[in-house]
N, C-alpha and C positions, 0 to 999 in steps of 0.2 A: 415563910416559904420553906419548903422541905428541901434539904440538900441531897436527897436521894435522886440518883440518876435512874431513869427508866432503863431497863434492860431490854434486850431483844433488838428489834429491827431499827430502833432509833439510837443505838449505841454509837453509831458513826458520827452522830452530831456532837458527841462529847469526846471525840478523839479516840474512841476505841478502834482497835484494828479489826477490820472486817475482811473476810475472804473476797478476793476480786471476783465479781460476777461476770460470767461470759457475755460477750456482746451478741445480742440476737442477730441472726443472719436473715438478710432479706431474701425474698423469693428469686430476685434477679441475679444474685451472686452465684457464680459457678466456681469460685475458688474453694479448695478443700479447707476444712477447718484446720487451725494451727495444731502442730504436733501430731497430725494424723498421718498414717502411712499412705503413700500414693496408691491409687486404685490399681488393681491387678490388670495386666495387659493380656488381651486375648490374641488368638492367632491372626496374623496379618496386621496387628497394630503397629508393627515396625515400618509399614509402608506409608509414604506421605499421603495426606488427605487429598481427595480429588481436587483438581484444578490448582494445586499448589506445586510450584517447581521443586524438584529435588535439590539437595544442597549443591551450590556452585553454579546453578543455572538461573537465568532470569525468567520472569513470568511470561514475557512475550516469546520465549523460546519453546514454550510448552504447547503442543497442539491441543485444541479444545477436546474435552472428553465427549463421548457419545458418538453415534454414527455420523460420518462426514456427509454433508449435503452437497450434491453436485452444483457447480457454478452455472449460473444462467448464461446461456449463449445468445448472442445477438445476431444470429445468422440472418434472420428475416430483415433486420434493419440494414445490415451490410448489403444484402442482395438488392433491396430497394434503392439504396444509395448508388450502387453500381448501375442499375437500370436508368436512374435519372441522369447520371453522368453520361452514359452511352447515348441517351436521347438528346442531350444538349450538344454533344459532339456531332451527332447525326444532323441536327437542325442547322449547325454552322457549316458542316462539311459539304452538304448538298448544294447550297447556294455558291459556296466557294468553288466547287467543282463545275457547276453550271456556268459561272462567270468565265471560266477558262474556255468554255465551248463557244462563247458568243464571238462572232466575227466583228472586228473593229475596222471602221472605214474613216477616211479623211473627208469630213463633210463641212469643213469650215472654209469659206471663200477667203482668199488672201486680201482682197481689197473691196472697197465700196460698201462696207457694212454699216448699219446704224450704230450709234453709240449705245453704251450699256443702259438698260432700262430696269426699273424696279420689278420685282417678282421674277418668275422663271417661265419661259415659254419653250415648249417641246414641239418639234415637228414629228408627227406620227405618220408614217408612210406604209401603206399596204401594197406590196408589189405583187406581180404575178409570177414571181420566182417559184420554181418547182423544187428548189433545194430541199433535200431531206425526204423527197417522195420518189419511190420506185416507179418504173414504167407501169407496173400493174396498178399502183395507187393513183397515178395520173389518169389512167383509163377509167378507174372506178369513180374518181371524183369529177370526171368530165372536165378536166383542166386542159387537156391537150398537152403536147410536148412543149419543152422550152422554146421560146421564140428567138433565142440567141441574143447576142449583144447584152445590153443592160436591162432589157425587159421594160415593162410599163408599170405605171402606178395607178391602180384602180381606186386607192383610198389615199386622200391627202387631208390631214386634220392638224389644226393648231390647238394645243392644250396649254392654257395659261393658269398658273397658280400663284397666289400672292396674298395680299392683305384682305382682298375681297373674296367673293365666291369663285371657285374654280370654274373655268369655262372650256368646253370642248366645241370647237367650231370647224365644221366641214367646209372644204373648198372643192366643189365639184370638179371632176377630172376634165370636163369639157369647157371649163371657164376660159374665156379668151383674155390673155394677158400678154404683156411685153416680156419676151425672153431675151436677155442680153446676147447680142450677136446673131439672133435668129428672127427678130421681128415679132409681130403679134400673131400668136397662135395658141393652141390649147395648152393649158398649164402642165398636163402630164407629159407633154413632149419634152419639157425641160429635163426630166429624168432620163429619157431616151437619148437626148443629145449630149448631156454632160454629167449624168449620174447625180449623186447626192449634192455635190458642190453647186452645180448649176441650179438644181431645184431650190436649194436654200437661198441662193442669190436672187432667184426669180421671185420667190415669196417675199423676201425682205424688201426687194425693190418695188413691188406692187402694193405692199401693205404698210411698209415703214416699221413693221414689228421685227425686232431682233430675235432670231432663233438661237436659243442657248444650247439645246441638246437635240440630237437627231436619233430617231428610233425607227427601224424598219422591220416589218415582219412579213414573211412569205406565206403562201398557201398552206404549206405543210405544218408550219407552226400553229396556225389557227386551228386546223383540224385536230392536231394531237393534243393541244391544250384543252379544247372543248371535250374531247373524248376522255381525257384524264380526269376531268371534273365530273364525269358522269352525265354530260350533256348540259345545255343551257336552255332557258325559256325564250321562245319567240312568240309573237302575237300577230300573225298576219290578219288583215282585215277582210280578206277574201280567199277563196280557194285558188291556189296557184299551181300550175303545171307548166314548166318552161324547159324545153329541150336543150336550149343553149347552155344554161347553167346546171341542168339536171335537177332542178327544184321540183318537188312534188309534195305539197303540204295542204292540209285542210284549213279552213277558216278557224280562227280563235287561238287562244294561248295553248301551247304544247311544248313538250321537251324535245329539243333537237340535238342529234348527235353531231359529230364534227363535220361529216359530209353534208348534212342538211344545213348546218349553220354557215358553211362556206358558200353553198349554193344560194342561200338566202341573202348573203352579203354581196354576191356578184350579180344577182338577177336585176335586170332593168327593163327588159323587153316586155314584161307583163304589165308594166305601169304606163299610164298615159303621160305621166310627168318624167318618165325615164330616170335620168341621173339624179333628179331632185328627190325622188322616192328612194333610190338606192342608197344615198348617203344617210338617210334616216334609218334604213335597215341596218347599215353598218354600225351606226352608233348604238342601235338597240342590241346588237350582238355583243359589242364591246362592253356595254353596261351590264349585260347578263354575265359575261365572263368575269368582270370585276367583282360583281356581287357574290358570285359563287367562289371565286378564288380567295376572298377575304374571310370566308367562313372558317370558324375554328376547326371544323372537320378536316380542312385542307392540311392543317399542321398536325392534328392528332393522328390522322391516317398516314402511316409512312409510305404506303404504296402510292397513294394519291399525291403526296408531297413530292416524292421523287419523280413521278410521271409528269407532273406539271412543270417542274424545273427542267426536266429533260426535253419535253416537248417544246417549251418556249425557247430554251437556249439553242436548240438545234437549228432554228430557222430565223433567229434574230440577227440583225446587223445594227450596230450602233456607232455613233461618232467616237473617234478614238480619244476624245476628251471627256466622255461621259463616265462618271464614277459609279461604283456600286450604290453609293448613297443616293446619287441623282436618279438612278434607275428605280430604286425603292420609292423615292418621293414621287416619281412619275406614276407608279402603280397606285399610290394613295390618292394623288390628284385626279387620276382617271376615275377612280371609284367615287370620289367626292363630286366630280362634275356630273356624273350620272345619278347621283343621289338627290334627295329632296331639296338640299340646300344649294346645289350647284346649278350650272347653266349648260345646256347642250343645244346647239342650233346650227343652222347653215349660214354661211356668209350672206349678208343682206343682198337680195337679188331684185332686179327690176322686172324680170319676166321669166317665162318658162325656158327661154333660150340660155339660161344661166348666165345672163349678163349682170355683172355686179352693179348694184344701185349706186349711182354717182354721188348721192348725198348721204344715204344711210350707212353705206359700207365704210367710208372714211371716218364717220363718227364712231362706229364700232371699233375700228382699228385704233383710234385715238384713245378710247377708254382702256383698251388692253395695254397700249404703250405706257400709259400713265398709271397702270395698276389700279384702275378705278372701275373694276367690273361690277361693283355694287350699283353703279349708275347706268348700266346698259339698258335695263328695263325692257321695253317693247321692241327694241332693235333685235332682240334675240327671238327668233321664231324657228319652228321645226323645219319648215321648207324654205326659209330665207325670204319669203314674200311678206309684204306688210300685213299686219293684222287688219282684218276687215271689220 
């Protein structure tokens, strides 16, 4: 083997000193090569780079560079929220105000009342009171002037609501009943003799049904409520023109204003069955009012909402123990009784002389007392007479 060492590029292998070769620079390195002077600085190079804070300041103290964008304003959302808030306040304030306008009366007899019964029974009275009507309105509506005293009750109904179907039962004003202290006479005389208390006591004594709440509405209230609703539907079965009530309507379903609805509820001389047909017309008008009043449009339309509340409260009288919740439940029960799942009828009658049937009427009363209206069945008829 030769001892000669190869010269040149393999000398390092044999310990020969070789000059240090520079380390190749990668393309990603931005550091200047060693021992090279720093690059020259141009004008403005002494300013800090964009988005970097000057010495002594934090990054979050520096406003972003470039043109400032205006902040988005939520005015539309705020305005909508204020409108919704105002609407809620309005919906609550109107009934609260209306409640203060309703007249309260003592309608609870002190003694001789039935024990508490399941469900709730309301006594609904339509009086001939002209409260809330001007003399011009009384003339226009053909109501005549106030009769003085306590007035009379053209409408007497019991509305029961509970576990079964709601039932609205008319008691014809000419029904012969026993009135405490006055003997046997027409039921509407009880109101004239002793007001709401005696009427409640008379009804409880003759039916055995306890009256929980008393609600009375006058002529003016009916007219104004109907007009505020834009009228209600009535469906007379024949052409009617009656000078006593002022009614003048054609045959068939039609929209009736307040004046016509009142006349339709009061008219009886045009019918052979007199009061028996009148109570059916009264329930028809009440059902139409209830259907129209529960429409969403009544709440959505502020003018209608306010007008209904104002018209109803101005002519209502209620028992002093009736709460706002009870009045609201009454409205719901009235609507339910006139709906498809409810019952509306006349007290069971024996004849056209509006004599209560001695067998069927007590059965009806017993079902109501026990809150078993689902078992009333054929006892409930429009005219009160047995089904043929």
